[in-house]
A tleap script that builds the chain and sets N, CA, C and O, in Angstrom:
source leaprc.protein.ff14SB
mol = sequence {
  NMET THR PHE VAL LYS ARG CYS ASP THR PRO
  THR LEU ILE ARG CYS LEU MET GLU ALA PHE
  GLU TYR PHE GLY GLY LEU THR LYS THR ALA
  LEU THR ASP ARG MET LYS SER VAL LEU LEU
  GLU MET GLU GLU ASN LYS PRO ARG TRP ASN
  PRO ARG PHE ALA ASP PHE MET GLY SER ILE
  GLY VAL ALA ALA ARG GLY GLY LEU ALA TYR
  THR PRO GLN THR LYS GLY LYS VAL GLU ARG
  THR VAL SER HIE GLU LYS ARG GLU LEU LEU
  GLY ARG ASP GLN VAL TYR ARG CPRO
}
set mol.1.N position { 25.599 55.249 -0.519 }
set mol.1.CA position { 24.355 54.658 -0.119 }
set mol.1.C position { 23.245 55.411 -0.838 }
set mol.1.O position { 23.237 56.641 -0.879 }
set mol.2.N position { 22.315 54.659 -1.400 }
set mol.2.CA position { 21.189 55.229 -2.119 }
set mol.2.C position { 19.895 54.870 -1.410 }
set mol.2.O position { 19.678 53.717 -1.036 }
set mol.3.N position { 19.046 55.855 -1.230 }
set mol.3.CA position { 17.747 55.612 -0.638 }
set mol.3.C position { 16.706 55.585 -1.749 }
set mol.3.O position { 16.716 56.441 -2.633 }
set mol.4.N position { 15.824 54.621 -1.707 }
set mol.4.CA position { 14.771 54.490 -2.714 }
set mol.4.C position { 13.437 54.305 -2.014 }
set mol.4.O position { 13.373 53.890 -0.857 }
set mol.5.N position { 12.380 54.619 -2.738 }
set mol.5.CA position { 11.034 54.467 -2.182 }
set mol.5.C position { 10.438 53.108 -2.489 }
set mol.5.O position { 9.479 52.690 -1.840 }
set mol.6.N position { 10.995 52.411 -3.471 }
set mol.6.CA position { 10.431 51.131 -3.899 }
set mol.6.C position { 11.479 50.034 -3.788 }
set mol.6.O position { 12.679 50.299 -3.862 }
set mol.7.N position { 11.024 48.815 -3.612 }
set mol.7.CA position { 11.912 47.652 -3.579 }
set mol.7.C position { 11.563 46.683 -4.706 }
set mol.7.O position { 11.738 45.473 -4.568 }
set mol.8.N position { 11.073 47.217 -5.813 }
set mol.8.CA position { 10.695 46.351 -6.928 }
set mol.8.C position { 11.917 46.037 -7.800 }
set mol.8.O position { 12.993 46.604 -7.611 }
set mol.9.N position { 11.729 45.134 -8.746 }
set mol.9.CA position { 12.837 44.672 -9.578 }
set mol.9.C position { 13.445 45.780 -10.433 }
set mol.9.O position { 14.671 45.881 -10.478 }
set mol.10.N position { 12.655 46.620 -11.116 }
set mol.10.CA position { 13.279 47.693 -11.896 }
set mol.10.C position { 14.142 48.644 -11.048 }
set mol.10.O position { 15.203 49.085 -11.490 }
set mol.11.N position { 13.681 48.952 -9.840 }
set mol.11.CA position { 14.468 49.821 -8.953 }
set mol.11.C position { 15.752 49.127 -8.536 }
set mol.11.O position { 16.812 49.753 -8.504 }
set mol.12.N position { 15.673 47.850 -8.218 }
set mol.12.CA position { 16.865 47.085 -7.853 }
set mol.12.C position { 17.872 47.068 -9.005 }
set mol.12.O position { 19.067 47.270 -8.785 }
set mol.13.N position { 17.405 46.831 -10.211 }
set mol.13.CA position { 18.290 46.787 -11.376 }
set mol.13.C position { 18.954 48.153 -11.585 }
set mol.13.O position { 20.151 48.227 -11.862 }
set mol.14.N position { 18.184 49.221 -11.455 }
set mol.14.CA position { 18.765 50.563 -11.592 }
set mol.14.C position { 19.848 50.801 -10.541 }
set mol.14.O position { 20.907 51.343 -10.855 }
set mol.15.N position { 19.590 50.401 -9.303 }
set mol.15.CA position { 20.578 50.570 -8.235 }
set mol.15.C position { 21.823 49.721 -8.486 }
set mol.15.O position { 22.940 50.172 -8.232 }
set mol.16.N position { 21.641 48.500 -8.980 }
set mol.16.CA position { 22.799 47.664 -9.299 }
set mol.16.C position { 23.643 48.289 -10.407 }
set mol.16.O position { 24.872 48.280 -10.332 }
set mol.17.N position { 22.990 48.830 -11.432 }
set mol.17.CA position { 23.734 49.482 -12.518 }
set mol.17.C position { 24.522 50.680 -11.979 }
set mol.17.O position { 25.676 50.884 -12.356 }
set mol.18.N position { 23.911 51.460 -11.112 }
set mol.18.CA position { 24.604 52.597 -10.512 }
set mol.18.C position { 25.787 52.139 -9.656 }
set mol.18.O position { 26.843 52.772 -9.668 }
set mol.19.N position { 25.615 51.050 -8.920 }
set mol.19.CA position { 26.700 50.537 -8.088 }
set mol.19.C position { 27.856 50.029 -8.947 }
set mol.19.O position { 29.016 50.318 -8.656 }
set mol.20.N position { 27.552 49.281 -9.996 }
set mol.20.CA position { 28.620 48.789 -10.874 }
set mol.20.C position { 29.357 49.948 -11.530 }
set mol.20.O position { 30.577 49.902 -11.687 }
set mol.21.N position { 28.627 50.978 -11.910 }
set mol.21.CA position { 29.263 52.153 -12.506 }
set mol.21.C position { 30.139 52.870 -11.477 }
set mol.21.O position { 31.259 53.277 -11.788 }
set mol.22.N position { 29.633 53.022 -10.262 }
set mol.22.CA position { 30.381 53.701 -9.198 }
set mol.22.C position { 31.691 52.974 -8.908 }
set mol.22.O position { 32.737 53.604 -8.753 }
set mol.23.N position { 31.628 51.643 -8.836 }
set mol.23.CA position { 32.825 50.865 -8.509 }
set mol.23.C position { 33.697 50.575 -9.729 }
set mol.23.O position { 34.774 49.995 -9.596 }
set mol.24.N position { 33.246 50.968 -10.900 }
set mol.24.CA position { 34.081 50.864 -12.086 }
set mol.24.C position { 34.114 49.507 -12.756 }
set mol.24.O position { 35.074 49.203 -13.464 }
set mol.25.N position { 33.116 48.694 -12.562 }
set mol.25.CA position { 33.093 47.403 -13.243 }
set mol.25.C position { 32.132 46.428 -12.609 }
set mol.25.O position { 31.395 46.752 -11.677 }
set mol.26.N position { 32.165 45.219 -13.145 }
set mol.26.CA position { 31.263 44.160 -12.698 }
set mol.26.C position { 32.003 43.144 -11.843 }
set mol.26.O position { 33.224 43.014 -11.922 }
set mol.27.N position { 31.254 42.437 -11.038 }
set mol.27.CA position { 31.799 41.316 -10.281 }
set mol.27.C position { 31.473 40.027 -11.030 }
set mol.27.O position { 30.626 40.018 -11.923 }
set mol.28.N position { 32.145 38.949 -10.664 }
set mol.28.CA position { 31.830 37.657 -11.289 }
set mol.28.C position { 30.533 37.099 -10.727 }
set mol.28.O position { 29.736 36.506 -11.453 }
set mol.29.N position { 30.326 37.294 -9.423 }
set mol.29.CA position { 29.110 36.817 -8.763 }
set mol.29.C position { 28.556 37.919 -7.867 }
set mol.29.O position { 29.274 38.831 -7.457 }
set mol.30.N position { 27.275 37.813 -7.575 }
set mol.30.CA position { 26.626 38.756 -6.665 }
set mol.30.C position { 25.841 37.962 -5.635 }
set mol.30.O position { 24.971 37.166 -5.988 }
set mol.31.N position { 26.146 38.177 -4.365 }
set mol.31.CA position { 25.410 37.545 -3.275 }
set mol.31.C position { 24.146 38.344 -3.032 }
set mol.31.O position { 24.203 39.541 -2.750 }
set mol.32.N position { 23.009 37.686 -3.140 }
set mol.32.CA position { 21.730 38.383 -3.018 }
set mol.32.C position { 20.987 37.955 -1.767 }
set mol.32.O position { 21.249 36.905 -1.179 }
set mol.33.N position { 20.063 38.796 -1.389 }
set mol.33.CA position { 19.144 38.466 -0.313 }
set mol.33.C position { 17.996 37.669 -0.928 }
set mol.33.O position { 17.968 37.466 -2.142 }
set mol.34.N position { 17.066 37.224 -0.119 }
set mol.34.CA position { 15.962 36.398 -0.613 }
set mol.34.C position { 14.687 37.202 -0.816 }
set mol.34.O position { 13.593 36.708 -0.543 }
set mol.35.N position { 14.817 38.431 -1.292 }
set mol.35.CA position { 13.623 39.246 -1.532 }
set mol.35.C position { 12.977 38.852 -2.853 }
set mol.35.O position { 13.649 38.350 -3.754 }
set mol.36.N position { 11.670 39.080 -2.967 }
set mol.36.CA position { 10.899 38.631 -4.130 }
set mol.36.C position { 11.359 39.281 -5.435 }
set mol.36.O position { 11.152 38.707 -6.504 }
set mol.37.N position { 11.967 40.446 -5.377 }
set mol.37.CA position { 12.461 41.078 -6.599 }
set mol.37.C position { 13.692 40.350 -7.147 }
set mol.37.O position { 14.145 40.642 -8.254 }
set mol.38.N position { 14.224 39.416 -6.381 }
set mol.38.CA position { 15.396 38.634 -6.787 }
set mol.38.C position { 15.076 37.147 -6.875 }
set mol.38.O position { 15.275 36.523 -7.918 }
set mol.39.N position { 14.587 36.591 -5.794 }
set mol.39.CA position { 14.401 35.144 -5.676 }
set mol.39.C position { 12.937 34.840 -5.383 }
set mol.39.O position { 12.396 35.278 -4.368 }
set mol.40.N position { 12.305 34.092 -6.271 }
set mol.40.CA position { 10.892 33.769 -6.075 }
set mol.40.C position { 10.712 32.645 -5.065 }
set mol.40.O position { 9.855 32.723 -4.185 }
set mol.41.N position { 11.522 31.602 -5.196 }
set mol.41.CA position { 11.454 30.486 -4.245 }
set mol.41.C position { 12.626 29.549 -4.477 }
set mol.41.O position { 13.351 29.657 -5.467 }
set mol.42.N position { 12.791 28.633 -3.545 }
set mol.42.CA position { 13.791 27.578 -3.695 }
set mol.42.C position { 13.047 26.288 -4.011 }
set mol.42.O position { 12.116 25.911 -3.300 }
set mol.43.N position { 13.460 25.613 -5.079 }
set mol.43.CA position { 12.865 24.337 -5.464 }
set mol.43.C position { 13.950 23.261 -5.394 }
set mol.43.O position { 14.868 23.239 -6.215 }
set mol.44.N position { 13.836 22.376 -4.411 }
set mol.44.CA position { 14.817 21.312 -4.219 }
set mol.44.C position { 16.234 21.876 -4.154 }
set mol.44.O position { 17.133 21.403 -4.849 }
set mol.45.N position { 16.421 22.887 -3.314 }
set mol.45.CA position { 17.705 23.553 -3.103 }
set mol.45.C position { 18.237 24.270 -4.332 }
set mol.45.O position { 19.423 24.597 -4.386 }
set mol.46.N position { 17.390 24.521 -5.316 }
set mol.46.CA position { 17.784 25.287 -6.491 }
set mol.46.C position { 16.942 26.560 -6.526 }
set mol.46.O position { 15.724 26.504 -6.352 }
set mol.47.N position { 17.583 27.701 -6.749 }
set mol.47.CA position { 16.815 28.954 -6.759 }
set mol.47.C position { 15.970 29.104 -8.013 }
set mol.47.O position { 16.388 28.729 -9.109 }
set mol.48.N position { 14.783 29.655 -7.841 }
set mol.48.CA position { 13.961 30.063 -8.977 }
set mol.48.C position { 13.951 31.584 -8.935 }
set mol.48.O position { 13.233 32.207 -8.152 }
set mol.49.N position { 14.785 32.163 -9.817 }
set mol.49.CA position { 15.013 33.600 -9.828 }
set mol.49.C position { 13.837 34.354 -10.433 }
set mol.49.O position { 13.116 33.820 -11.275 }
set mol.50.N position { 13.650 35.581 -10.006 }
set mol.50.CA position { 12.708 36.477 -10.645 }
set mol.50.C position { 13.177 36.622 -12.105 }
set mol.50.O position { 14.347 36.928 -12.335 }
set mol.51.N position { 12.303 36.411 -13.084 }
set mol.51.CA position { 12.733 36.422 -14.488 }
set mol.51.C position { 13.391 37.724 -14.942 }
set mol.51.O position { 14.365 37.686 -15.693 }
set mol.52.N position { 12.882 38.867 -14.505 }
set mol.52.CA position { 13.493 40.148 -14.894 }
set mol.52.C position { 14.894 40.278 -14.318 }
set mol.52.O position { 15.813 40.740 -14.995 }
set mol.53.N position { 15.051 39.867 -13.061 }
set mol.53.CA position { 16.365 39.919 -12.420 }
set mol.53.C position { 17.323 38.959 -13.118 }
set mol.53.O position { 18.461 39.323 -13.414 }
set mol.54.N position { 16.874 37.747 -13.380 }
set mol.54.CA position { 17.723 36.743 -14.041 }
set mol.54.C position { 18.152 37.212 -15.429 }
set mol.54.O position { 19.308 37.037 -15.812 }
set mol.55.N position { 17.227 37.807 -16.184 }
set mol.55.CA position { 17.569 38.324 -17.516 }
set mol.55.C position { 18.623 39.417 -17.428 }
set mol.55.O position { 19.569 39.441 -18.215 }
set mol.56.N position { 18.458 40.316 -16.472 }
set mol.56.CA position { 19.434 41.393 -16.301 }
set mol.56.C position { 20.811 40.838 -15.956 }
set mol.56.O position { 21.810 41.199 -16.579 }
set mol.57.N position { 20.854 39.961 -14.960 }
set mol.57.CA position { 22.146 39.415 -14.525 }
set mol.57.C position { 22.813 38.636 -15.659 }
set mol.57.O position { 24.024 38.727 -15.857 }
set mol.58.N position { 22.011 37.872 -16.401 }
set mol.58.CA position { 22.558 37.129 -17.532 }
set mol.58.C position { 23.093 38.044 -18.618 }
set mol.58.O position { 24.117 37.748 -19.233 }
set mol.59.N position { 22.409 39.154 -18.859 }
set mol.59.CA position { 22.829 40.071 -19.929 }
set mol.59.C position { 24.138 40.773 -19.615 }
set mol.59.O position { 24.858 41.174 -20.530 }
set mol.60.N position { 24.463 40.930 -18.325 }
set mol.60.CA position { 25.725 41.576 -17.967 }
set mol.60.C position { 26.800 40.565 -17.565 }
set mol.60.O position { 27.936 40.942 -17.277 }
set mol.61.N position { 26.436 39.278 -17.548 }
set mol.61.CA position { 27.419 38.233 -17.265 }
set mol.61.C position { 27.802 38.081 -15.810 }
set mol.61.O position { 28.915 37.653 -15.502 }
set mol.62.N position { 26.903 38.422 -14.916 }
set mol.62.CA position { 27.162 38.272 -13.485 }
set mol.62.C position { 26.291 37.137 -12.955 }
set mol.62.O position { 25.080 37.124 -13.179 }
set mol.63.N position { 26.897 36.198 -12.262 }
set mol.63.CA position { 26.163 35.071 -11.686 }
set mol.63.C position { 25.587 35.478 -10.336 }
set mol.63.O position { 26.301 36.010 -9.486 }
set mol.64.N position { 24.307 35.230 -10.143 }
set mol.64.CA position { 23.664 35.521 -8.855 }
set mol.64.C position { 23.797 34.303 -7.951 }
set mol.64.O position { 23.721 33.159 -8.400 }
set mol.65.N position { 23.994 34.576 -6.683 }
set mol.65.CA position { 24.074 33.514 -5.689 }
set mol.65.C position { 23.182 33.924 -4.529 }
set mol.65.O position { 23.373 34.994 -3.952 }
set mol.66.N position { 22.228 33.103 -4.186 }
set mol.66.CA position { 21.299 33.421 -3.108 }
set mol.66.C position { 21.907 33.179 -1.745 }
set mol.66.O position { 22.545 32.152 -1.513 }
set mol.67.N position { 21.710 34.123 -0.847 }
set mol.67.CA position { 22.180 33.945 0.525 }
set mol.67.C position { 21.332 32.903 1.236 }
set mol.67.O position { 20.147 32.749 0.942 }
set mol.68.N position { 21.927 32.208 2.148 }
set mol.68.CA position { 21.200 31.201 2.908 }
set mol.68.C position { 20.262 31.872 3.902 }
set mol.68.O position { 20.585 32.914 4.472 }
set mol.69.N position { 19.110 31.270 4.099 }
set mol.69.CA position { 18.136 31.807 5.058 }
set mol.69.C position { 18.692 31.711 6.476 }
set mol.69.O position { 19.327 30.724 6.846 }
set mol.70.N position { 18.441 32.743 7.247 }
set mol.70.CA position { 18.829 32.789 8.665 }
set mol.70.C position { 20.332 32.631 8.885 }
set mol.70.O position { 20.760 32.010 9.858 }
set mol.71.N position { 21.121 33.190 7.984 }
set mol.71.CA position { 22.575 33.189 8.162 }
set mol.71.C position { 23.107 34.605 7.953 }
set mol.71.O position { 23.684 34.899 6.906 }
set mol.72.N position { 22.917 35.487 8.939 }
set mol.72.CA position { 23.357 36.870 8.778 }
set mol.72.C position { 24.871 37.004 8.632 }
set mol.72.O position { 25.347 38.029 8.143 }
set mol.73.N position { 25.639 35.994 9.043 }
set mol.73.CA position { 27.091 36.092 8.921 }
set mol.73.C position { 27.547 36.135 7.463 }
set mol.73.O position { 28.659 36.584 7.187 }
set mol.74.N position { 26.714 35.680 6.526 }
set mol.74.CA position { 27.112 35.728 5.124 }
set mol.74.C position { 27.014 37.131 4.544 }
set mol.74.O position { 27.620 37.412 3.510 }
set mol.75.N position { 26.270 38.005 5.183 }
set mol.75.CA position { 26.161 39.378 4.707 }
set mol.75.C position { 26.153 40.354 5.878 }
set mol.75.O position { 25.448 41.363 5.853 }
set mol.76.N position { 26.927 40.049 6.882 }
set mol.76.CA position { 26.955 40.840 8.110 }
set mol.76.C position { 27.373 42.281 7.927 }
set mol.76.O position { 26.831 43.164 8.592 }
set mol.77.N position { 28.338 42.548 7.030 }
set mol.77.CA position { 28.783 43.929 6.836 }
set mol.77.C position { 27.649 44.800 6.324 }
set mol.77.O position { 27.512 45.949 6.744 }
set mol.78.N position { 26.841 44.271 5.431 }
set mol.78.CA position { 25.713 45.035 4.911 }
set mol.78.C position { 24.680 45.268 6.002 }
set mol.78.O position { 24.195 46.387 6.169 }
set mol.79.N position { 24.344 44.230 6.739 }
set mol.79.CA position { 23.350 44.359 7.802 }
set mol.79.C position { 23.811 45.353 8.864 }
set mol.79.O position { 23.007 46.129 9.381 }
set mol.80.N position { 25.092 45.332 9.187 }
set mol.80.CA position { 25.629 46.249 10.179 }
set mol.80.C position { 25.544 47.695 9.679 }
set mol.80.O position { 25.241 48.603 10.453 }
set mol.81.N position { 25.811 47.906 8.391 }
set mol.81.CA position { 25.718 49.245 7.807 }
set mol.81.C position { 24.296 49.763 7.865 }
set mol.81.O position { 24.077 50.929 8.193 }
set mol.82.N position { 23.326 48.919 7.552 }
set mol.82.CA position { 21.920 49.328 7.603 }
set mol.82.C position { 21.540 49.726 9.022 }
set mol.82.O position { 20.900 50.758 9.221 }
set mol.83.N position { 21.923 48.929 10.005 }
set mol.83.CA position { 21.615 49.250 11.400 }
set mol.83.C position { 22.254 50.574 11.805 }
set mol.83.O position { 21.623 51.394 12.472 }
set mol.84.N position { 23.501 50.779 11.402 }
set mol.84.CA position { 24.205 52.014 11.737 }
set mol.84.C position { 23.498 53.228 11.141 }
set mol.84.O position { 23.285 54.223 11.834 }
set mol.85.N position { 23.135 53.153 9.862 }
set mol.85.CA position { 22.480 54.278 9.195 }
set mol.85.C position { 21.112 54.564 9.805 }
set mol.85.O position { 20.733 55.727 9.944 }
set mol.86.N position { 20.372 53.532 10.167 }
set mol.86.CA position { 19.078 53.746 10.816 }
set mol.86.C position { 19.258 54.504 12.129 }
set mol.86.O position { 18.505 55.431 12.425 }
set mol.87.N position { 20.254 54.106 12.909 }
set mol.87.CA position { 20.504 54.790 14.176 }
set mol.87.C position { 20.907 56.242 13.940 }
set mol.87.O position { 20.434 57.139 14.639 }
set mol.88.N position { 21.781 56.479 12.958 }
set mol.88.CA position { 22.255 57.829 12.699 }
set mol.88.C position { 21.141 58.734 12.170 }
set mol.88.O position { 21.039 59.892 12.574 }
set mol.89.N position { 20.314 58.217 11.279 }
set mol.89.CA position { 19.274 59.027 10.668 }
set mol.89.C position { 18.030 59.176 11.532 }
set mol.89.O position { 17.402 60.235 11.543 }
set mol.90.N position { 17.677 58.135 12.248 }
set mol.90.CA position { 16.401 58.128 12.967 }
set mol.90.C position { 16.540 58.218 14.478 }
set mol.90.O position { 15.541 58.372 15.181 }
set mol.91.N position { 17.726 58.127 14.971 }
set mol.91.CA position { 17.923 58.108 16.411 }
set mol.91.C position { 17.865 56.684 16.937 }
set mol.91.O position { 17.285 55.812 16.290 }
set mol.92.N position { 18.444 56.439 18.073 }
set mol.92.CA position { 18.571 55.074 18.601 }
set mol.92.C position { 17.249 54.369 18.833 }
set mol.92.O position { 17.105 53.196 18.487 }
set mol.93.N position { 16.287 55.060 19.410 }
set mol.93.CA position { 15.063 54.392 19.837 }
set mol.93.C position { 13.883 54.597 18.897 }
set mol.93.O position { 12.766 54.183 19.208 }
set mol.94.N position { 14.118 55.229 17.756 }
set mol.94.CA position { 13.022 55.486 16.844 }
set mol.94.C position { 12.986 54.437 15.749 }
set mol.94.O position { 14.023 53.926 15.326 }
set mol.95.N position { 11.804 54.126 15.303 }
set mol.95.CA position { 11.606 53.150 14.238 }
set mol.95.C position { 10.884 53.856 13.107 }
set mol.95.O position { 9.913 54.575 13.340 }
set mol.96.N position { 11.346 53.657 11.896 }
set mol.96.CA position { 10.704 54.261 10.727 }
set mol.96.C position { 9.515 53.430 10.301 }
set mol.96.O position { 9.632 52.221 10.100 }
set mol.97.N position { 8.376 54.074 10.163 }
set mol.97.CA position { 7.175 53.408 9.674 }
set mol.97.C position { 6.607 54.252 8.552 }
set mol.97.O position { 6.141 55.365 8.796 }
set mol.98.N position { 6.636 53.738 7.305 }
set mol.98.CA position { 6.134 54.534 6.178 }
set mol.98.C position { 4.638 54.757 6.236 }
set mol.98.O position { 4.076 55.408 5.355 }
savepdb mol mol.pdb
quit
């Protein structure tokens, strides 16, 4: 798990490169969240990707797939990990506010 101070596209790309290196290769597809550093908007059920993100994914040959809105079951393991780490690092009843 990597902690970062920014959620911008260059930071995301750096983290993805580190993850692919850690796991020893690339995936065919990557399920993404709907954050602005990845997905700008949906136009007629088609994603309009952030251009920097799309260029990066295209250059490494990985297809991006946007997660559906309000469907946590599609990425539940990740969401559960985030909740667990927040509880462990910050305590059960504390909320982090930058």
